[in-house]
C-alpha positions in Angstrom: 61.8 38.2 -9.8 59.8 39.9 -7.1 58.2 37.5 -4.7 55.4 38.7 -2.5 55.8 37.8 1.2 54.0 34.6 2.0 51.9 36.1 4.7 50.5 38.8 2.5 50.0 36.3 -0.4 48.1 33.9 1.9 45.8 36.7 3.1 45.1 38.0 -0.3 44.5 34.5 -1.7 41.9 33.8 1.0 40.2 37.1 0.4 40.0 36.4 -3.3 38.8 32.9 -2.8 36.0 34.0 -0.5 35.0 36.7 -2.9 35.0 34.2 -5.8 32.9 31.7 -3.8 30.4 34.3 -2.9 30.2 35.5 -6.5 29.7 31.9 -7.6 26.9 31.3 -5.1 25.1 34.5 -6.2 25.6 33.7 -9.9 24.4 30.1 -9.5 21.2 31.3 -7.7 20.7 34.0 -10.2 20.9 31.6 -13.1 17.6 29.9 -12.0 15.2 31.3 -14.6 11.8 31.0 -16.1 11.5 30.3 -19.8 8.6 30.1 -22.2 7.8 28.0 -25.3 5.0 28.7 -27.8 4.2 27.3 -31.3 4.2 31.0 -32.4 7.6 31.7 -30.8 11.1 31.9 -32.2 14.1 30.0 -31.0 16.2 33.1 -31.6 14.1 35.0 -29.1 14.8 35.5 -25.4 12.5 32.8 -24.1 10.4 35.2 -22.1 6.6 35.2 -21.9 6.5 38.0 -24.4 9.3 36.6 -26.6 9.0 32.8 -26.3 11.0 30.1 -27.9 9.3 28.0 -30.5 10.6 24.4 -29.9 10.9 22.0 -27.1 14.3 21.1 -28.5 15.5 24.6 -27.7 14.1 24.4 -24.2 15.5 20.9 -23.6 19.0 22.1 -24.6 18.8 25.4 -22.7 17.3 24.7 -19.3 19.7 24.1 -16.4 19.4 23.4 -12.7 16.6 25.4 -11.1 15.1 26.6 -14.3 11.4 26.2 -15.1 10.1 26.0 -18.7 6.5 27.0 -19.2 5.0 25.5 -22.3 2.1 27.4 -23.9 -1.0 25.7 -25.4 -0.7 23.9 -28.7 0.5 20.7 -30.5 4.2 20.1 -30.6 5.2 17.6 -33.3 8.6 16.9 -31.8 10.2 15.2 -28.8 11.0 16.8 -25.5 14.6 15.7 -24.5 16.1 17.3 -21.4 19.8 17.5 -22.1 20.9 18.8 -18.6 20.4 17.6 -15.1 19.2 19.6 -12.1 20.5 19.2 -8.6 19.1 18.6 -5.1 16.6 21.4 -4.5 17.1 22.7 -8.0 15.0 20.6 -10.3 14.7 21.4 -14.0 10.9 21.7 -14.6 9.0 21.4 -17.8 5.3 22.2 -17.3 2.3 23.5 -19.1 1.6 27.2 -18.5 -1.4 28.0 -16.4 -3.1 24.6 -17.0 -3.1 25.2 -20.7 -3.6 22.1 -23.0 -0.2 21.1 -24.3 0.0 18.0 -26.6 3.3 16.4 -27.6 2.6 14.2 -30.6 5.0 11.5 -31.8 2.9 11.2 -35.0 2.1 7.5 -35.1 5.6 6.4 -34.3 7.5 8.8 -36.4 9.4 9.5 -33.1 10.0 6.9 -30.4 8.6 8.9 -27.5 7.0 12.2 -26.5 9.3 12.8 -23.6 12.7 11.1 -23.5 14.9 11.2 -20.4 18.1 9.2 -20.3 21.0 9.7 -17.9 19.6 12.8 -16.3 18.7 13.6 -12.7 16.4 16.1 -10.9 14.0 16.7 -13.7 10.2 17.3 -13.4 7.6 16.8 -16.2 4.3 18.3 -15.2 0.9 18.6 -16.8 1.7 17.6 -20.4 -0.2 15.3 -22.8 1.8 12.8 -24.8 0.5 10.7 -27.7 1.5 8.9 -30.9 4.6 6.8 -29.8 2.8 3.7 -31.0 5.2 2.0 -33.5 6.4 -1.2 -32.0 9.5 -1.2 -34.2 10.6 2.3 -32.9 11.8 1.6 -29.4 11.2 2.7 -26.6 7.7 3.4 -28.1 6.6 5.3 -24.9 4.7 8.4 -24.3 7.1 9.2 -21.5 10.4 7.3 -21.3 12.8 7.4 -18.4 15.9 5.3 -19.2 19.4 4.2 -18.2 21.1 6.2 -15.4 18.2 8.5 -14.7 17.4 9.4 -11.1 15.2 11.7 -9.1 12.7 12.2 -11.9 9.1 13.3 -11.3 6.3 12.7 -13.8 3.3 14.6 -12.4 -0.1 15.2 -14.0 0.8 13.7 -17.4 -1.8 12.3 -19.7 -0.4 9.5 -21.9 -2.6 7.8 -24.5 -2.3 6.1 -27.9 1.3 5.1 -27.3 2.6 1.5 -27.1 3.5 2.2 -23.5 2.0 5.2 -21.7 4.8 5.9 -19.1 7.8 3.6 -19.1 10.7 3.3 -16.7 13.5 1.1 -18.0 16.9 0.4 -16.5 18.9 -1.8 -18.9 22.6 -1.0 -18.8 22.5 1.4 -15.8 19.8 1.3 -13.1 17.0 3.9 -13.0 16.4 5.1 -9.4 14.1 7.4 -7.4 11.4 8.1 -9.9 7.9 9.3 -8.9 4.9 9.0 -11.1 1.8 10.7 -9.7 -1.5 12.3 -10.7 -1.2 10.8 -14.2 -3.7 9.1 -16.4 -3.1 6.8 -19.4 -6.2 7.4 -21.5 -8.5 10.1 -22.8 -12.3 10.1 -23.0 -13.6 10.7 -26.5 -16.7 12.7 -25.8 -18.3 12.5 -29.2 -18.5 8.7 -29.6 -18.3 8.2 -25.8 -15.3 5.9 -26.0 -11.9 5.8 -24.4 -8.4 5.6 -25.9 -5.7 4.1 -23.8 -2.3 2.6 -24.8 -1.6 -0.5 -26.8 0.1 -2.4 -24.1 0.8 -1.2 -20.5 -0.3 2.1 -19.0 2.6 2.4 -16.6 5.5 0.0 -17.2 8.4 -0.5 -14.7 11.0 -2.8 -16.4 14.2 -4.4 -15.3 16.6 -2.4 -13.1 14.4 0.2 -11.7 14.9 0.8 -7.9 13.5 2.9 -5.1 10.6 4.4 -7.0 7.0 5.2 -6.3 4.0 4.9 -8.5 1.3 7.1 -7.0 -0.7 8.6 -5.6 -3.6 9.4 -7.8 -2.6 7.8 -11.1 -5.4 6.3 -13.1 -4.2 3.6 -15.6 -7.1 2.5 -17.6 -8.3 1.3 -21.0 -5.0 -0.1 -22.0 -5.8 -2.8 -24.5 -4.8 -4.4 -27.8 -2.1 -6.9 -27.2 -3.8 -9.7 -25.2 -1.4 -8.9 -22.3 -2.1 -5.2 -21.7 -1.9 -4.2 -18.0 -2.7 -1.1 -16.0 0.6 -1.1 -14.0 3.2 -3.7 -14.9 6.4 -4.2 -12.7 8.7 -6.9 -14.0 11.5 -8.3 -16.1 11.9 -10.9 -18.8 15.0 -12.2 -17.1 13.5 -15.3 -15.3 14.6 -15.8 -11.8 17.3 -13.2 -12.1 16.5 -10.8 -9.2 19.5 -8.5 -10.1 17.7 -7.7 -13.3 14.3 -7.0 -11.8 12.6 -3.9 -10.3 13.2 -3.6 -6.6 11.8 -1.5 -3.8 8.8 -0.2 -5.7 5.8 1.4 -4.0 2.5 1.3 -5.9 0.3 3.5 -3.7 -3.1 5.1 -4.1 -3.8 4.4 -7.8 -6.9 3.4 -9.8 -6.5 0.7 -12.4 -9.5 -0.2 -14.4 -10.8 -1.5 -17.8 -7.5 -2.9 -18.8 -7.4 -5.9 -21.1 -5.7 -8.2 -18.6 -4.5 -7.4 -15.0 -5.0 -4.1 -13.3 -1.7 -4.4 -11.4 0.9 -7.2 -12.1 4.4 -8.0 -10.8 6.6 -10.4 -12.7 9.8 -11.5 -11.0 10.0 -8.3 -9.1 11.1 -8.0 -5.5 10.3 -5.8 -2.5 7.1 -4.3 -3.9 4.3 -2.6 -1.9 0.9 -2.6 -3.5 -1.2 -0.5 -1.1 -4.3 1.7 -1.1 -5.2 1.0 -4.7 -8.6 0.5 -6.4 -8.4 -2.1 -9.1 -11.7 -2.8 -10.9 -13.4 -3.9 -14.1 -10.2 -5.4 -15.6 -10.3 -8.2 -18.1 -8.4 -10.6 -15.8 -7.4 -10.3 -12.2 -7.3 -7.0 -10.2 -3.8 -7.7 -8.7 -1.5 -10.6 -9.7 1.9 -11.6 -8.5 3.8 -14.1 -10.7 7.0 -15.1 -12.5 9.0 -15.5 -9.3 7.8 -12.4 -7.4 9.3 -12.1 -4.0 8.8 -10.0 -0.9 5.5 -8.4 -1.8 3.0 -6.6 0.3 -0.6 -6.3 -0.9 -2.5 -4.2 1.7 -5.6 -2.1 2.0 -6.6 -2.4 -1.7 -10.1 -2.6 -3.1 -10.3 -5.1 -6.0 -13.7 -5.6 -7.5 -15.6 -6.4 -10.7 -12.7 -8.0 -12.4 -12.6 -11.1 -14.7 -14.5 -9.1 -17.3 -12.9 -11.0 -20.3 -11.1 -14.0 -18.9 -12.7 -16.9 -17.1 -10.4 -18.1 -14.3 -9.5 -14.8 -12.6 -9.7 -13.1 -9.3 -9.5 -10.1 -7.1 -5.9 -10.9 -6.0 -3.6 -13.8 -7.0 -0.3 -15.0 -5.8 0.5 -17.2 -8.8 4.2 -17.8 -8.4 5.5 -15.9 -5.4 7.5 -16.1 -2.2 7.1 -14.2 1.0 3.8 -12.4 0.4 1.5 -10.5 2.8 -2.2 -10.0 1.9 -3.5 -7.7 4.7 -6.6 -5.6 5.1 -7.8 -5.9 1.5 -11.4 -5.9 0.2 -11.9 -8.5 -2.6 -15.4 -8.5 -3.8 -17.6 -9.1 -6.9 -14.9 -11.0 -8.8 -15.0 -14.5 -10.2 -12.8 -15.6 -7.3 -11.8 -13.5 -4.3 -8.2 -14.7 -3.5 -6.1 -17.4 -5.3 -2.8 -18.8 -4.0 -1.0 -21.2 -6.3 2.6 -22.4 -6.7 3.7 -20.1 -3.9 5.4 -20.3 -0.5 5.4 -18.3 2.7 2.1 -16.4 2.1 0.3 -14.8 4.9 -3.3 -13.6 4.4 -5.1 -12.0 7.3 -7.8 -9.5 8.1 -9.2 -9.5 4.5 -12.9 -9.1 3.5 -13.8 -11.5 0.7 -17.4 -11.4 -0.4 -19.9 -11.6 -3.3 -17.4 -13.2 -5.6 -19.8 -14.8 -8.0 -19.7 -12.9 -11.3 -17.4 -12.6 -14.3 -16.9 -13.7 -17.9 -17.8 -17.0 -19.6 -19.4 -19.0 -16.8 -19.4 -19.4 -13.0 -18.1 -22.9 -12.5 -14.9 -21.5 -10.9 -16.6 -18.9 -8.7 -15.6 -19.0 -5.1 -14.0 -17.1 -2.2 -10.6 -18.6 -1.7 -8.6 -21.1 -3.7 -5.3 -22.6 -2.5 -4.0 -25.0 -5.1 -1.0 -26.6 -7.0 2.4 -26.6 -5.3 2.0 -24.5 -2.2 3.8 -24.5 1.2 3.7 -22.4 4.4 0.4 -20.8 3.6 -1.2 -19.0 6.6 -4.8 -17.8 6.1 -6.2 -16.4 9.4 -8.7 -13.8 10.6 -10.5 -13.4 7.3 -14.2 -12.8 6.6 -15.7 -14.6 3.6 -19.4 -14.2 2.7 -21.7 -15.1 -0.2 -19.0 -16.5 -2.5 -19.6 -19.0 -5.3 -22.5 -20.0 -7.5 -24.8 -23.0 -7.4 -23.2 -24.4 -10.6 -19.7 -23.9 -9.1 -17.2 -26.7 -9.0 -15.3 -25.3 -6.1 -16.2 -24.7 -2.5 -16.7 -21.4 -0.7 -13.1 -22.1 0.2 -11.0 -24.8 -1.7 -7.7 -26.4 -0.9 -5.7 -28.7 -3.2 -8.4 -29.3 -5.7 -6.2 -30.4 -8.6 -2.7 -32.0 -8.7 -1.7 -30.2 -5.6 1.1 -30.6 -3.1 -0.1 -28.9 0.1 2.6 -28.5 2.7 2.0 -26.7 6.0 -1.3 -25.0 5.3 -3.0 -23.2 8.2 -6.6 -22.0 8.0 -7.6 -20.6 11.4 -10.0 -18.0 13.0 -11.9 -17.4 9.7 -15.6 -16.9 9.0 -17.0 -18.7 6.0 -20.7 -17.7 5.7 -23.4 -18.3 3.2 -21.3 -19.9 0.5 -23.5 -20.4 -2.6 -21.4 -23.2 -4.1 -22.5 -26.8 -3.7 -19.8 -27.1 -1.0 -18.8 -24.8 1.8 -15.4 -26.5 1.9 -13.4 -28.4 -0.7 -10.3 -30.4 0.5 -8.2 -32.7 -1.7 -4.5 -33.5 -2.2 -3.5 -31.9 1.1 -1.7 -34.0 3.7 -0.1 -31.5 6.0 -2.7 -28.9 7.0 -4.4 -27.5 10.1 -8.0 -26.2 9.9 -9.6 -25.1 13.2 -11.4 -22.4 15.1 -13.4 -21.3 12.1 -17.1 -20.5 11.8 -18.9 -22.1 8.8 -22.4 -21.0 8.5 -25.1 -21.6 5.8 -28.9 -21.5 5.8 -28.8 -24.9 4.2 -27.0 -27.9 5.7 -23.2 -27.6 5.5 -21.6 -29.7 2.8 -18.0 -30.7 2.2 -16.2 -32.2 -0.8 -13.6 -34.2 1.0 -11.0 -36.2 -1.1 -13.4 -36.2 -4.1 -16.6 -37.2 -2.3 -19.5 -35.1 -1.1 -20.1 -35.7 2.6 -22.0 -34.0 5.4 -20.3 -31.7 7.9 -20.4 -34.3 10.7 -18.8 -36.9 8.5 -16.1 -34.5 7.5 -15.2 -33.8 11.1 -14.8 -37.5 11.8 -12.9 -38.4 8.6 -10.5 -35.5 8.6 -9.8 -34.9 12.4 -9.8 -31.2 11.5 -12.0 -28.3 12.7 -12.6 -29.9 16.1 -13.1 -26.4 17.7 -14.8 -24.9 14.7 -18.4 -23.7 15.1 -21.3 -23.7 12.7 -23.4 -20.7 13.8 -24.7 -17.5 12.2 -21.9 -14.9 12.8 -24.5 -12.2 13.1 -23.0 -9.5 10.9 -24.3 -6.0 11.5 -25.8 -5.4 8.0 -24.6 -7.4 5.0 -26.9 -5.6 2.6 -24.8 -2.5 3.3 -21.5 -4.4 3.2 -21.2 -4.0 6.9 -19.4 -7.1 8.3 -18.8 -5.8 11.8 -20.3 -8.0 14.5 -23.4 -7.6 16.6 -22.8 -7.6 20.3 -24.3 -11.1 20.6 -22.2 -12.7 17.8 -21.0 -16.2 18.7 -17.6 -15.5 17.1 -16.6 -12.8 19.6 -13.8 -14.1 21.9 -14.3 -17.5 20.3 -11.1 -17.6 18.2 -7.8 -19.1 19.3 -4.3 -17.8 20.0 -2.2 -18.6 16.9 1.1 -19.6 18.5 3.1 -19.4 21.7 6.4 -18.4 23.1 9.2 -21.1 22.9 10.7 -20.1 26.3 10.8 -17.3 28.8 12.7 -14.1 28.4 13.0 -10.3 28.3 14.0 -8.1 25.4 13.1 -7.5 21.8 14.0 -10.9 20.4 11.2 -13.3 20.8 11.3 -17.0 19.9 7.9 -18.6 19.1 6.6 -22.0 18.1 5.6 -20.8 14.6 6.4 -17.4 13.2 4.7 -18.1 9.9 1.4 -16.5 10.9 3.0 -13.0 11.0 4.8 -10.5 8.9 7.4 -7.9 9.6 6.0 -5.7 6.8 8.5 -6.8 4.2 10.5 -3.8 2.8 8.7 -0.7 3.9 5.3 -1.6 5.4 4.7 -1.5 9.2 4.9 -5.0 10.7 2.0 -6.8 12.3 0.9 -5.6 15.8 0.9 -8.7 18.0 0.0 -9.4 21.6 2.4 -11.4 23.7 0.4 -12.5 26.8 -1.1 -9.1 27.7 1.5 -6.8 26.1 1.5 -5.6 22.6 4.4 -4.7 20.2 5.1 -4.2 16.5 7.1 -6.8 14.6 10.1 -5.2 12.9 11.8 -8.4 11.6 11.1 -12.1 11.3 13.4 -15.1 10.7 11.0 -17.8 9.6 13.8 -20.4 9.6 14.5 -20.0 13.3 10.9 -18.8 14.3 12.4 -15.7 15.7 10.6 -12.3 15.9 12.2 -8.9 16.5 9.9 -6.4 18.3 10.0 -2.6 18.3 10.1 -2.5 22.1 11.3 -4.6 25.0 8.8 -7.0 26.6 9.0 -9.8 29.2 7.3 -13.2 28.7 7.0 -16.7 30.2 7.4 -20.0 28.3 4.1 -20.9 26.6 2.6 -17.4 26.7 0.1 -16.8 23.9 1.1 -14.9 20.8 -1.4 -13.7 18.3 -2.7 -10.5 16.6 -3.9 -7.6 18.6 -7.3 -8.2 20.1 -9.9 -7.0 22.6 -11.6 -9.2 25.2 -10.5 -12.5 26.6 -9.5 -14.1 23.3 -9.4 -13.2 19.6 -12.6 -13.0 17.6 -13.1 -15.1 14.5 -13.0 -13.2 11.2 -11.5 -9.9 10.1 -13.5 -7.7 12.5 -12.4 -7.5 16.1 -15.3 -6.4 18.3 -14.4 -3.8 20.8 -16.7 -3.0 23.7 -15.1 0.4 24.2 -17.9 2.9 25.0 -18.4 5.8 22.7 -16.7 8.9 24.2 -18.9 12.0 24.6 -17.3 14.7 22.5 -16.3 17.6 24.7 -15.3 20.9 23.3 -11.6 21.5 24.2 -11.1 24.7 26.2 -7.6 25.4 25.1 -5.4 24.6 22.1 -3.1 21.6 22.3 0.4 22.5 23.0 3.6 20.5 22.9 4.5 21.2 26.5 3.2 19.4 29.5 1.9 20.6 32.9 2.8 19.9 36.5 -0.7 20.7 37.6 -0.1 24.3 38.4 -3.1 25.4 36.4 -5.4 23.7 38.9 -3.4 24.6 42.0 -0.6 22.8 43.8 0.0 19.2 42.7 2.3 16.9 44.6 2.2 14.2 41.9 5.2 13.6 39.5 4.4 14.2 35.8 5.0 11.4 33.3 8.6 11.5 32.2 8.0 11.3 28.4 5.1 11.6 25.9 3.5 8.6 24.2 4.5 7.7 20.6 1.4 7.6 18.4 2.5 5.5 15.4 -0.6 4.0 13.8 -4.3 4.8 13.3 -6.8 2.4 11.6 -9.7 4.5 10.4 -13.1 3.1 9.5 -16.3 4.9 8.6 -17.1 6.2 12.1 -14.1 4.9 14.1 -10.4 5.4 14.6 -8.3 2.8 16.4 -5.1 4.4 17.8 -2.0 2.5 18.5 0.7 4.1 20.6 3.7 3.3 22.7 3.4 4.1 26.4 4.5 7.3 28.0 7.3 7.4 30.5 6.2 6.4 34.0 4.6 7.3 36.3 1.1 7.5 34.8 -2.4 6.2 35.6 -4.4 7.6 32.7 -4.3 8.9 29.1 -6.1 11.8 27.5 -6.7 11.8 23.7 -7.4 15.2 22.1 -8.7 15.3 18.5 -10.4 17.5 16.0 -10.5 18.6 12.3 -7.5 21.0 12.6 -4.0 20.2 13.8 -3.9 23.2 16.1 -7.5 23.3 17.4 -8.8 20.2 19.1 -12.5 19.9 19.3 -13.0 16.7 21.4 -11.3 14.8 24.1 -11.6 11.5 25.9 -9.8 10.3 29.0 -9.4 6.7 30.2 -7.6 5.0 33.0 -4.5 2.9 32.1 -2.3 0.8 34.3 1.5 1.0 33.4 2.3 -1.2 30.4 5.4 -2.0 28.4 3.6 -2.9 25.3 1.5 -1.1 22.6 -1.7 0.4 23.8 -4.8 0.3 21.6 -7.8 2.6 22.0 -10.9 3.1 19.8 -12.5 6.4 19.2 -16.2 6.2 18.0 -18.8 8.6 16.7 -16.6 10.1 14.1 -18.0 11.7 10.8 -17.5 9.6 7.6 -15.0 10.8 5.0 -13.5 13.4 7.4 -9.9 14.1 8.3 -9.0 14.2 12.0 -5.9 15.1 13.9 -5.0 13.1 17.1 -2.6 13.6 19.9 -2.2 11.9 23.3 -0.8 12.7 26.6 -0.5 10.7 29.8 -1.6 11.8 33.3 -0.7 10.9 36.8 -3.4 12.1 39.0 -3.4 15.9 38.9 -0.1 15.9 37.0 0.0 15.7 33.2 2.7 15.0 30.7 3.6 16.4 27.3 1.4 15.7 24.3 2.6 13.2 21.7 3.2 13.8 18.0 0.1 14.7 16.0 -1.1 12.1 13.5 -3.7 12.7 10.9 -6.2 10.1 9.6 -9.3 10.2 7.5 -12.4 8.2 8.0 -13.8 6.2 5.1 -17.1 6.3 3.2 -18.3 2.9 4.1 -18.3 0.8 7.2 -16.3 -2.0 5.7 -13.2 -0.2 4.5 -10.3 0.4 6.8 -7.5 2.7 6.0 -4.2 2.6 7.9 -2.2 5.7 8.6 1.4 5.6 10.0 3.8 8.2 11.3 6.9 9.2 9.4 9.3 6.3 8.9 12.8 5.9 7.4 14.0 2.8 5.7 17.5 2.3 4.3 18.0 6.0 3.8 14.7 6.5 2.0 11.9 8.5 3.7 8.2 7.8 3.4 5.0 9.1 4.9 2.4 6.3 4.9 0.0 6.5 3.4 
């Protein structure tokens, strides 16, 4: 036997291995192909645009990582089943060709779904219509079904109607993870009879073990009706109190849910769910409902209106059986009731607008602004604005606590405005023994009236009997223009600087771990939302974690504090205002055309001659913008010292600032807040900030985009890029 010398063998082997590897890479890249399907095609053809395949079955069996299947117009009486997986950066894509109308018809339940994905990864379904999977006995009875073991699936621009479920994600034996559903709708408009066809039960249904998935943006789940429990978006499980069998880490962001038979959005025994930036309206029951043991839920910046179209006791938003919930920055209007909290614990509701809740099905005896009832504990309702809620025939107050068979334990109702309630009572209190009501503003053009422990009494009698609301006022809050839904405050409003500090520090210290007397007022954002911005004495920071058991708050930056320092939400002036709106006396900056584009590099003053000052050592960190109709409130971490001022540059293009404003600022270790006024409504702006030290300037910060709203009431929050548990999000 002839044996080749090892040195030569090794060298040859390495060469051949490299050659094979290069060939494999080239071959793999070359395999990514475009294929075409047409009802007039032939599965024996090449699958090109000129010689297309005929069936979706052929396409589902043939497409591999990186391939795109273009489906030509027509009706396909079959099921699309991808039988291969893509890979990171090499999705398998099934899409309609050139926006042509493609309909996959399950033919009244002959097939169990229009699109069926199980155990596959990195697959995209784009621009298709799916219908006819409407036989309850032929599971999974879904227009689009994403089942066991599937991951990194995108459903984009799909129209699903006349199915039992429109789009269903279902992890049963193996979890479903990292699914995105966006730009979809769950109904069609029948132009001839001017009617709508949705789905029999839920429009979008996330069931059991579905993790780390996003519903939105721009889905419209509507006109789902027929079962008596048909929801727009349902996130839940039938396994009661078994969190391991429930959806977790689900984001429902930027959707519209309307004209559904029951709730617009509902969670049932789900955990770690964000419901943000949605518009839920004209649903038969509540706009947003959390029940069945829901845990760790954020409901933020939603508009919920005109609900309770069919059912009587319904609301804009309802924590019906939930733990650790944050309601923040929502607008709840024109429902039967604005906000209900029942059978729940550790619920924080702040900076919500709740108004005109005095309409709905059946009758108006239950109409009102806020109801806290049944077995509730650790409920913190602060800094909310309530206006014109209830009805003269109502049996609840403008706000009602413990009305029926309730156990109220540790209820806090502080720094709120309750104005012009149209119920017989402005306040209803019963069955509550451990509660604190104070520093609110109750106002009505008639004499204030209270139902206290079952009896109607005057306001003065309530103050004496209850020993509550000793620092509460009863004055017109002087909203700017309620007829235009503008609940900002006039400069002479009595609620400005008239609120209280919510809690205090429980000792002195320095660092990021802060002990307070009561942490229940605040939220760390739960799962993926940004935590509350709080002010500790005169310094601000963002909450990143809370331990309610030990009343310990973790901050995003190091601060120093003394024992007994005030701790509350961010505010302007000498004390917090009452209500949702914080009046800011910041003058309107005069827009000045920027002379040069913004750059990422700083200056030592050489452009204006010699400068002996030291430049700031680092740039600010712009991490949040709250945009209103004409305003933008910027939140940023300070630059590296030394500095004595900040310059904000902004405009409608990220690389061409149009305006600028400069303001003095003493060095601070906490979050800095600044309001820009005189912005155009419904317009996107790009902001960046740099610090200055006399003639020396520092580097510009990151650029953060925000968009102003259409009305003066709505506020939309924008955050910079964040990473949570390995998953990356850009909010919103």
